[in-house]
N, C-alpha and C positions, 0 to 999 in steps of 0.2 A: 426764263432764260437759262434754266439749269441744263447744261450741255449733256450731263449724264442721263437725264430724263429724256431729252428730246432727240439725241443723236440717232437712236434706232429708227425713229419715225422719219427723220430727215433723210436717212439713207434709203428707207423704204420708198418714199415718194420719188426720190431721185432715180432709183433703179427702175421704177415703174415707167418713167418717161425717158429712159435711155441715157441718163447721166450717171456715170460711175464716179461716185464721190471718193476723193482721196482723203481730205481733211475737212472737218466741220468746225466752224468758229461761231460763237454767239455774236449777233449784231448788237448795236446799242439798245439798251432797255427802252421799250416803248409800250404802247397799248397792247400789241399782239406779239407773240413769240416769233422772232425773225433770226435767221441763221445764214451765214455766208459759207458756201461750200466750194472747195477747190475740186475741180473735176477734170477729167481727161480733156486735154486741149482740143483733140479732134472733134469732141462732142459739141464744143462751143467755139469753133474755129474763128468765127467773126467777132467773138466777145473777148473777155479779158482772161479766160481760163478759170473764172469763178462764176457762180450763179448765186442767187438769193432765194431762200425758201421762207415764205411768210405764212403762218397759220392763223386762222380766224376761228375763235371758239365762241361759246355761248355768252360770255361776258361782253359788255360794252357794245351790244348790237353787232356782234361779230359777223353774223350772216348777212346783214345789210351792208356792212362795210366791205365784205367780200364781193358782193354783187356790184356795188358802186365802183370799187377799184377795177374790177373786171370790165365793166362797161366803159369807164373812163380810159382804161388802157387801150381798148379797141378804138375809141374815138380819137385819142391823142395820136395813135399810130397813123391816122389818116390826115393829120394836120401838119402845118409847117409853122412852128412857133420858134421864137428866138432862143428858147431853152427847151431841150428835149426832156422826156421822161422815160424811165426804163421800159424796155419792151417786155411784155408778158410772154414767156416761153411755153408755159403749160399751166394747167389748173386741174383741180380735182377735189375729191372728198375723201378724207382720211377715215372718219367715222360719221355716224349720223349727225353729230354735233360739231364736227371740225372739218372745215374746208381749207384749202391752201392755194396759193399762187406761187409760181416760180418765175422770177424776174432775171433779166440780164443784170450783171453786176456792174456798177459804176465805180471805176478805180479812182476814188478820191476821198475826201473827208467832208464832213459838214462844216459850214462856215463858222459855227460856234466854237469848234475845236481850235481854230486859228484866229479867232476874233481879234486878239490883241496884236497880232502880227501884221494886220492889214493897214496900209497907209490911208490917210484921209481921202486921197484921190480914188483909191480902190473902193472905199465905201461909197463915195459919191457915184462911182460907176455902177455899183450894185444897186443903189437906189434908183438910178435912171433905168437900168435894165429891168428891174421889177415893175416899174411903172409901165414900161412898154409891154412887158409880158402880160400883166393883168389886163391891160386894154385889149390886147389881141384875144386873150382867153374869154373875156366878157363879151366881146363883139362876136366871136366865133360861135359861142354857145347861145347867143341871142338869135342867131340865124338857124343853127342846127343843134338842138339839144339832145344829147344821148338818152337812151331809154334807161330810166332809173327805177328802182323798186321801193325806195324809201319815201314816206309821205312828204319829207322836206324837199324832195326833188320833183314834185308834181309840176306840170306846166302851169304857168301863170303866177301872179304875185300873191294869190290868196293864201297859199301855204306859208309863205314868209311873213305876211301880215299877221296871220293867226299865231305863228310862232312868237313874234315880237309881242303881241298882245298877251299871250300866255306868260311870257317872261316878265312883262310889266306887272301883271297881276300878282306874281309871286316874288317880285324883285326884293321887296323889303325883307321878307322872310329868308330869302336866299342869302343876302348879304349879312343879315343878322347871324345866320348859322356859320357863314364863312369868317366872320369877325375880321373882315378886311378893311372896313372903314371906321374912322372915329365916330363916336356916338352922334356928335353934332352934325356930321355929314350924312350919316345914315338916316337921320330924321328928315333930310331934305330930298331923299331919293325919289319918292313918288311924285312930288311936285316938279322936280327938275327934269325928269325924263320926258322927252317929246313924244307925242303919239306917233304911231307907225306911219300915218299919212304925211307927216313932216320929215320922216327919216328916209322915205323911199320916194324916188321920182316915179310915180305910178304912170306917167305918160311915156316912159321909156320901156322898151321890151324887157321882159324878165330874162335872166341869164344865170349861168352857174358861176360859183366862186369856189376856189380851192378850200378856203375857210380855215386853213391851218398852215399858213406860210411862215413857219418859225425857222430859226437858225438850224434846227435839226434836219429840216427838209430841203435845204439848199445845199447841194453837193458840188464840189469843185476841187481846185488845187491851187496852191501858191505858184506864182511864176518862178521857174528855176533860176532865173538871172537875178531877180531883185529880192525874192521871198517876201515882198510886201504888197505885191499885186496879186489879184485874184482872177481866176478863170472859172466861170460857172460851167458845170457839166450837165446838171440835171436837177429837176424838181421832182420830189418823190412824195409818196403817201397821200393818195387821193380819197381815202376812206371817209373823210368828213365833208366831201363835196356836197353842195346843196344849192338850191335857188337862193340867191341873196344879192346884196349890192356892195358897192365899193366900201361903204362905211363898215360893214361887218367884216369884209376882207381885210380892212386895215387893222383890226384888233390884234391879231397874231403878228402881223407884219410890223406894226409900230412898237407894240409892247415887248415883243421878243426879238425879232430880227434886228430892228433899229435901236432897241434898248432906249426907246422914247427920245431919240435924237431928232429934234424938230427940223434941223437943217436937212437931214436925210429925208424926212417926211415931205418937206416942200419939194425937194428935187424929184422925188418919186411922183408926187401928184402933178407936178408940171409936166413930167414926161407922159403921165397917163392922160393928161388933158381933162382934168376934173371939171365936170359941167358946172355952170353957174348955180344950179339948184343946190349943190352940195357946198359950194363956197359960202353961201349965205348962212351966217350963224354956225360956221363950220365947227368951232371948238365944242359948242354945246351938243351939236348933232353927233360928233365923234364920241364924246364921253357918254352920251346917252346910250350909244351902241355898245360901248365897253361895259356899262352897267347892266345892259340887257343880255350880255353874252352868257352862253350856257355854262361856261366854266369860270371859276374865280381867277383873278389875275395873281401873278407871283407877288409876294410881299414887297419885293424891291420896287414895284411900280408905284405904290401909294406912300411907302415909307418916307421918302424925301419931302413929301408934301403934306404931312399930317397936321401942320399948322395952318393949312388953308382954311379960311373962315367960311367958305361956301363952296358948293360944287361948281359954281361958275368960275370961281378963282382956281379951283383944281383943274377945270377944263382948259383954262388959259395956260396953266403951267405945263400941261401935257400936250395940248394941241394948238396953242396960240401961235399960228404961223402967218 
């Protein structure tokens, strides 16, 4: 995110696509270098006077993420969802190892930046909105799945089943290295996690999930009259999109966006219309998916529950709704 390093490249790609940049600002630090550019208003008349330039490099499967974001951008532009996503204005290749996308700029903040200012009613509204949004996303991509280039987004459940089985096989080693669980809970991991066939409703059609619905990726603004109400403007960052199910979608949503608030989780799932398959033994299924996730959870997730005597007890603490 070093502005001195990146600004020449930002200006280079802007000029190539007819955007004369005035000022360049670093975006919030994330997986890939992202910059906000003030441009000539005439060039982006229908937008906010700013654009966003995001670079994808060789680290963290950058090429795959570039193609997935590009594909999802084209797909989302043709859909009618309760929350929009930024329009892709241009794309290209900076060097053989670096690609980029230029997005419209969403004039707001991520919800994490104003978390403490939102009222309880505002948060309940967000939870309901996210439930409705996920249902529409999952239903739409079950009917028409965009063309993806990553193995995790192949058509059918086989790729997701294989992913979960691989995660299960290395789960103990992963959590041992992450040092996120107390020893007595770590020893229970392999026996606690349910097999993939009990975590996925294989009778339902496969669909895509965003897979990273964190507070960083929900943009909006506070209501000017109360400053405690929230108006959602966009969902961003589709680079982790994959075939998956609601349980995997909930990991980032509940652990990060909802900060493990179980009241928000229930509101969200009721708005989603969670099928009976997932309600059965829900807390164990949900924690199984957390433990199978490709990334470790923040320390704040498990820290309040380190005295839990079993993973089932931990599951009830986090997901007992």
